[in-house]
N, C-alpha and C positions, 0 to 999 in steps of 0.2 A: 474554783474549779475542782471537781471531785476526781482526782487522779494525778498521775505523775508519769514521767518518762525515765526509764532506767536503762543504762548501757549494759548490755550483756554480750560478751564475746565480741564478734565483729559487727554486731548490729544493735538495735534498740528495741526495747519492749515497753508497751503502754500498760500501765496498771490502772484499772478503773475501780473506783470506790463505789460500791453499791449500798443500798439500805441494809441495815442490820437484819440478821435473821429474825423473823417475827416470833419464833418459838424459843430459841436459845439466847437471843440478844447479842450473838457474836458478830464481830465485824466481818464483812464479806468483801473480797477483792477478786477481780478477774484480770488475768494477764493475757495480753495480746502481743505476740512476738512476731518477728520476721521483717522488721522495718530496717532498711539499709542505712538511712541517714536520720539524724536527730530531727531535721525539719519534717521529714515524712511522719515520724512518730508524733511530733507535736500537732501536726494537722489531724492525724488520726485521733489523738486525744480530744481535740476540740469536737470532732464529729461524734465520737463515742459518748462523751459527757453530755452532749446535746441530745443524743438519743435516749440516754438515761433519764434526763429531765422530761423529755417528750413522751416517754413510755413506749418507745419503739426499739429499745436496746435488745440485741440478740446475744445471748451468752455464747462464748466460743465452744465449738464442739469438735471432737476428733473424728467425726463421721467423714468417710472418704466420699468422693464423688460417685464412685461405683456403688457404694452402699446406699447412698441417697437415691440414685437412679433406680435401684431395685425397689426401694420403698415407693418411689413415685410411680413406677409402672404398675405396681400392685394397686395403688390408690386410684389411678385413673382408668383402670381396666373396665369397670362397669359403665364408664361415661363415654367411651369411644367405640367405634365399630371394630370388630375383631381383626379385620384386615389392617386397620390403622394401627391398632395396638401391636400387632405382629411386626409391622413396618418400623414403628418406633423402636421396639426391642431389638430388632435385627440391626438397625443402623447404629444404635448406641453400643451394642456388643461388638460390632465389627470395626467401627470407625472412631469411637470415643474412649471406651474402656481400656484398650491397649496402651493409649498414650497418657490419658489424664485420670484413669480410674483410681489410682492410688493417691492422688492429690487430695488433701482435705477440702471438703466442700467450700468452707469459708475462705480458702486461699486461692480458689480459681479466679483468675482475672482476665480482662480483655486481651492482654498480651498473649497469654497462654492459648486463648481461643483462636486468636489470629494465627499463631504459630501452627496450631492444629489444622486450621483451614488451608494454610499454605502447603503443609505436608500432604494433606489429602489430595490436593490438586496435582501433586507430583507423583506420589507413590501410594495413593489410596486404594487402588484395585488389587486386593490380595490374591484374587484368582489369576491376575496377570502381573507378576512381579515387575516393578519398574513402571507400571502404568498408573496414570492418575485418574481421579474421579472427575466428572464434568462439573463445571461451575454450578449447574442446576442442582446436582446431587449434593454438593457441599453446602449450598444454601439451604437445602432441605434439612441437613444435619444441624445447621445453625437454628433453623426454625424449631426443631425438636428441643434443642438445648435451651432456647429462649423461653419456651413454654415451661420447661422443667424448672429453670431458675426463677421464673415468675411465680410459680407455685411455692418454691422454697421461701420466697419473700413473704407470700401470703401466710405461710405456715409458721413464720417466725424463725426460720433457720438461717436466713440471710437478711442483711439490712438493705442490700441493693442487688439488682440483676446485672451480673458482669457482662451478659450478652448485649445489653443496651449500648455499651461502648465498643463492642467488637465490630469488625468490618468484614462481613462475609462477601464473597465474590458476587457480582451481579449475575442474575440469571436472565439475560435478555432474550430477545426473539431468536438470536443466532444459536442458542443452545437447545432450542426445541427440536424434536424429531422432525425430519422432513416428511411432509404430508404427501403421500402418493395416492392417487385415485384412479379409478377406471372411467372410461367413457360409457355412455348408455349401451353402445353396441357390445362392449366388452362384458358388461354385467349380463346382458342377454346371452352372450356366448357361454359364460360360466354357468348360468342357470340351466341352459340347454344341456350342458355337460352333466349336470347333477340330476337331470330328469331320471326318475326310477330309483334314486338313492333313498334309503329309509328316512334320511333327515333333509331331503331336498326342500321341504316346506320351511325348515328353520332358516336356511340360507336365503330363501325368497323373502321371508318375513324381515330379516335383517336388512336386505337390500331395498325393500319398499317402505320401510318405516324409519330407518335410522336408529333403531333400538340398540342399546348396549348388549354385549354378549351375555352378561349375567342376567339382564332383564328378560331376554328371550328364554334362557335356560330355566329361569324361575317361574315362567308363565304357567298357570294352571288352567284347566278347562273351565273352572268356575270364574276365571277372570275374563273369559271370552264371551261375547254376544255376537255370534256369527250372523244371526238374523238382522241385527242392527248394524253390523259391519264395524265393530269397534272392540277394543280390548282395554283392560285396566292394568296398569303396572303397579303392583303393591309389594312385590318381593323380588329378590335377586338371588342367584346362586353364585357364590364366590369360593375361592380356594385360599385357605389360610394355612401356611406351612404345608402345602400340597394336600390338605384335607378339605373335602367339599363341605360347605356350610350354606345354609339358607340365611339370608340377611335382609334388612330393609333397604330401600333406595338411599343413595348417598345424601340427598337433600329433600326438602319438602316438595320442591319442583319436580323431583324425580317421581313422585307419586302422581300419575297423570293418566288421562284417557287418550288413546290414539285411534284415529279413524283408519279403517282398512279399505283398500280398493277391492272391487269384485274378484279380480284374479287371485289375490292373496286369500280372500275368503274361500274361494273354490278349492285352492290348494290345501287349506287347513281342514276343510271338510273331508277331502280325500285322505289326508294324513290321519284323521281320526278313524276313518274306516280301516285303514291299514293297521293302526295301533290296536284296534279291537281284535282284528284277526291274529295279530302277533301275541296279544294277551291270551287268547284261547289256546294258542300253541304252547305257551309257557306254562299254562295251568297253575298249579300251586306254587310254582317258582316265581310268579309275578307278585311283586309287592306294590300296591297301588298308592302312589304319592300324589295322584291327581295331576301330574305334570304333563304338559303338552308335548315336550321333547324330553325323552328319557332314554335310559339304557333298555335293552330288550327285557330285563327283569323288573323294570319300573323305577329303578333308582335314578337319582339325578346324574346328569352328565357332568364329567369333570371339565371345568372351563378351559384349562390348559390343553387337555387332550382334544377338546373340540376345536381349538385353534390349530393344533397340529394336524387334525383331519383336514381342515381347510387348506393348510399348506400342501399337504399330500395331493389333494385334488387339483390344485392349481398346477402342480408339477406335471400332472398328466395332460395338461393343455399347453397351448403356445401363448397363453396370456401372460402379461407382465406380472411379476411377483408383487403382491401387496399384503399387508397384515389384515387379519379379520376385522380389526377395528376400523380399517380404512373403508370398509363397506359403509360404515356410518358417515365417514367424511365424504364418500362418494355421493350418498343420498343428499347431504346438506349442500354440497357444491352444485349438484345438478338442480336442486330446488331453487337455490338463490339465483343461479344463472338463468333459470326459466322465469324469474320474476316473482316467485313466491315471497310474500312479505317476511322480512327477518323475524318479526314477532311470532309469526306462525311457525317458522323454522325453530325458534327458541323453544316454544311450547312443546312441539313434537319431540325435540331432542331431550327435553327435560333439563336444559341449562338453568342455572340459578338466576341469571339475568341476561338481558339482551346484549349487554356489553360483552359477555363471554362469547356469545355467538358471533358478534361483529368482529371481535378480536381474533377468534380462531379462524374465521373464514374471510379475513381481510383481503386475501389474495383474490377472492371471488368478487367481493363487494367493490373493490377498487376498480375492477374491470367494468362495473356497471355505471361508474360515474360519467363516463363519456356518453353512454346511452341516455342517462338522465339529463345531462347538459343539453344534448341535441333535442330531446323530447320537450323539455321545458322551454328552451329557446324557441322552438317551433311554435309553441302555443302563445308565447308572449311577443316575440319579435316578428314572426312571419306575417301576421295580419297588418302590422304597421308598414312593413316593407311592401306588401301587396298594395296597400292603399296609396303609398307614395308613388309606386310605379304607375298605378292607374291615373294618378294626378299629373303625371308628366315626367317621371323618371327620378332616379335617386343619384345624387353625386354628379350631375352633369356640370361641366365647366361653363362659366359665364361667357 
C-alpha cells in the first residue's frame, strides 16, 4: 500500500505516496487531512491508493467552492442559453455562496449539502426574512450543484460527485403553480376589450395559437406567410437581468410551424397596416428590426413589461385575474377538451414530448376518460346488447 495514516491533533491525516518527480527524481507525497477517526482515514487511504493505481487520483487543492463555481460559470457560458446562465449564477450567488462558498471544493460532502437544503427550506427567501424557498426551488439549486460537481469530476478536480449522495426535497405536483384558465367566453370578452389597442393582435395571436410570450415578441414579418395562413417560430425575445435579448427556442421542438385561423390572419394584416402608418409618423426615429410586435420606435418589446400591460388591461375589466402565460394554458385546455388529438396539441405548443403535454394538462385529459369509456363501450358492447334484446331479452329470470 502506497501511503500511511498519521494522527495530527484531534484527527487523522492520510499521506499518499505518488510516483517520483520525473524531472528531479524527488519523492512526492500528498496529505489529505480532516478525518475524525482512524477508521475513516484508513478507508480513505484504501480509496486514494486505488485511485493512484487506477490513474484517477486527484491531487488536493485549496480552491474554495465559490472560486470553483466562478470558474465553472465562465466555462459553461458559451454552452447554455443566456437566461439559463443568469439563473444558475443568481441561484448560486444567493443560495449557495453565503453558506458553503468558503468551504474547500474537495471537502464539500453530502451532509453539508443536505444541511444547506434544509436551511433554504426554512429561511432561504432573503427578500422575506424568515421565509423559506419552495421544495421545487431548492431542488433546482441541487440540480445546478449536481451539474457543477459532475463537471468537477470530469475536469479532475474531484474524485466523486458529493451531490450523488445528497437528498434534495421532492418537487412533486403539489409544488407546481396553480394553473388558472379562462373559458372561451372570457377570452372573447378580453379580446373585445382590447379591440383598438395597438397590440391587440399580439394578444389574439397568443390566445389562438398557444404560443409563448417570447415567441410572439420575437416573431418577424419574414416568419409569417399570411397568404398560406401559417408562421414559423425561429427566435424568441427574452429578458436576462432585465435586459432584452433575442435568443433561439428552448428546444428543437420549439422551432416549429404553426397554422393560423382566418380571423387571426385578418387581424395580423390590419396590424401590419397600422404599423406602417406608425412607422411613417416616427420617421427617422424608427429602427426597423423586422418585428411584428414592437415598440413605436421599432425596438423589441420588453417581455416583463408586456406581461404587466396584460395585468393592467385585465384590471380594467371584471374578468378573473390570470397570468399572461395562462393564455397558453387556456388554449391547450380548450383544445384538449374539444377533442383535439394530444399529439397535435404537443406540436403546436412546441413541447419536447407528448408526455410533457399529457402531464401538464392531466386535469383535462382525466376528464376525457369517462367520455372515452362511454364511446368505446358503445361501439363494442351496444351491438351485442341490441342483438341479445332482439333475440329475446337480456338477464331474464328462468
